[in-house]
C-alpha positions in Angstrom: 58.6 41.7 16.1 55.0 43.0 15.9 53.3 44.5 12.9 50.1 46.5 13.0 47.2 44.9 11.4 46.1 46.6 8.2 42.7 48.2 8.2 40.6 49.0 5.2 40.6 52.5 3.9 37.6 54.5 2.7 36.6 56.0 -0.7 37.4 59.5 0.5 41.0 58.4 0.9 41.5 58.1 -2.9 41.7 60.8 -5.6 40.8 58.9 -8.8 38.5 56.0 -9.6 38.2 53.5 -12.4 35.2 51.2 -12.6 35.8 47.6 -13.6 33.2 44.9 -14.2 34.3 41.5 -12.8 34.2 38.6 -15.3 33.1 35.0 -14.9 36.6 33.9 -15.4 37.9 36.1 -12.5 36.3 33.7 -9.9 38.4 30.8 -8.7 37.2 27.4 -7.4 36.6 29.0 -4.0 33.9 31.2 -5.4 35.6 34.6 -5.2 37.9 36.7 -7.4 41.4 35.1 -7.4 44.1 37.2 -5.8 46.1 37.6 -9.1 43.2 39.5 -10.6 43.6 42.3 -8.0 47.1 43.0 -9.3 45.7 43.3 -12.8 43.1 45.8 -11.5 45.9 47.8 -9.9 47.9 48.0 -13.2 44.8 48.7 -15.2 43.6 51.6 -13.0 47.0 53.3 -12.8 47.8 53.0 -16.5 44.3 54.1 -17.5 44.8 57.2 -15.4 48.1 58.0 -17.1 46.8 57.4 -20.6 43.6 59.4 -19.9 45.8 62.2 -18.5 47.7 62.3 -21.8 51.1 61.5 -20.2 51.4 57.9 -21.4 51.3 56.5 -24.9 51.6 52.8 -24.4 53.2 52.2 -27.8 55.3 55.3 -28.2 56.2 57.0 -24.9 60.0 57.2 -24.5 59.6 56.8 -20.8 57.6 53.9 -19.3 56.9 52.6 -15.8 58.1 49.1 -14.6 56.6 47.6 -11.5 59.4 46.8 -8.9 57.3 46.2 -5.8 53.7 45.3 -5.0 51.5 44.3 -2.1 47.8 43.7 -1.4 45.8 43.1 1.8 42.3 41.6 1.5 39.4 42.5 3.8 36.2 41.3 2.1 35.4 38.9 -0.7 34.7 40.1 -4.3 33.0 37.7 -6.8 31.4 37.8 -10.2 29.1 39.6 -11.1 30.3 42.4 -8.7 31.4 45.7 -10.2 34.4 47.3 -8.4 35.7 50.8 -8.3 39.4 51.0 -8.1 40.7 54.0 -6.2 44.1 55.4 -7.0 46.3 57.9 -5.2 50.0 58.8 -5.2 51.7 58.5 -1.9 55.3 59.4 -3.0 57.1 60.7 -6.0 60.9 60.4 -6.2 63.3 61.3 -9.0 62.4 58.2 -11.1 59.9 56.3 -9.0 56.3 56.6 -7.8 54.4 54.7 -5.1 50.8 54.3 -6.1 48.3 53.2 -3.5 45.2 51.4 -4.6 41.8 50.5 -3.0 39.3 48.1 -4.4 35.7 49.0 -3.5 32.6 47.0 -4.3 30.1 49.2 -6.0 28.3 51.4 -3.5 30.5 50.4 -0.5 32.7 52.9 1.4 35.1 50.5 2.9 37.9 48.8 0.8 37.5 45.1 0.1 41.2 45.1 -0.7 44.0 47.7 -0.8 47.6 47.8 -1.6 50.4 49.5 -3.5 52.9 49.2 -6.2 56.0 51.1 -7.1 56.8 52.1 -10.7 60.3 53.0 -11.6 60.3 55.1 -14.8 62.8 54.0 -17.4 63.9 54.8 -20.9 61.9 52.5 -23.2 64.9 51.4 -25.1 67.7 51.2 -22.6 65.5 50.2 -19.6 67.6 52.5 -17.4 66.0 54.8 -14.8 65.2 58.3 -15.9 63.8 61.4 -14.3 60.0 61.4 -14.4 58.9 63.9 -17.1 57.4 67.1 -15.9 54.0 66.5 -17.6 53.8 63.2 -15.8 54.8 64.8 -12.5 51.9 67.2 -12.9 49.4 64.4 -13.5 50.8 62.5 -10.5 50.5 65.7 -8.3 46.8 65.8 -9.2 46.1 62.5 -7.3 48.8 62.9 -4.6 48.0 62.7 -0.9 50.0 63.9 2.1 
């Protein structure tokens, strides 16, 4: 079985950006940002977009997103004190799920240092059962959708 090799995307491929300053503690013993930090950036950028769009109140929204799938491919090293721009786009919206695609760009660079995706399933905060994505959220997602 052969898989195609992932290639880095470009800034123009993404609809929303969130700037993040790397921290000293993000570097690992190999001198670059550790892979687990990238997943934190994914989560931060997506949830920041939802909060800033007024469709997510972290403490009170009756519908919340839970990550059920994630992946990241790495193309270039990022290290403290780099600043990164996290690009976000929506690739698919279902009844209760969304596939977000994320690109990590070093400040001023057009080619992604890393890119990946995660899938949120939207659930009732109390029951944790899947629910339809609220209309206001669908509109916010459509604003950064591609394809």
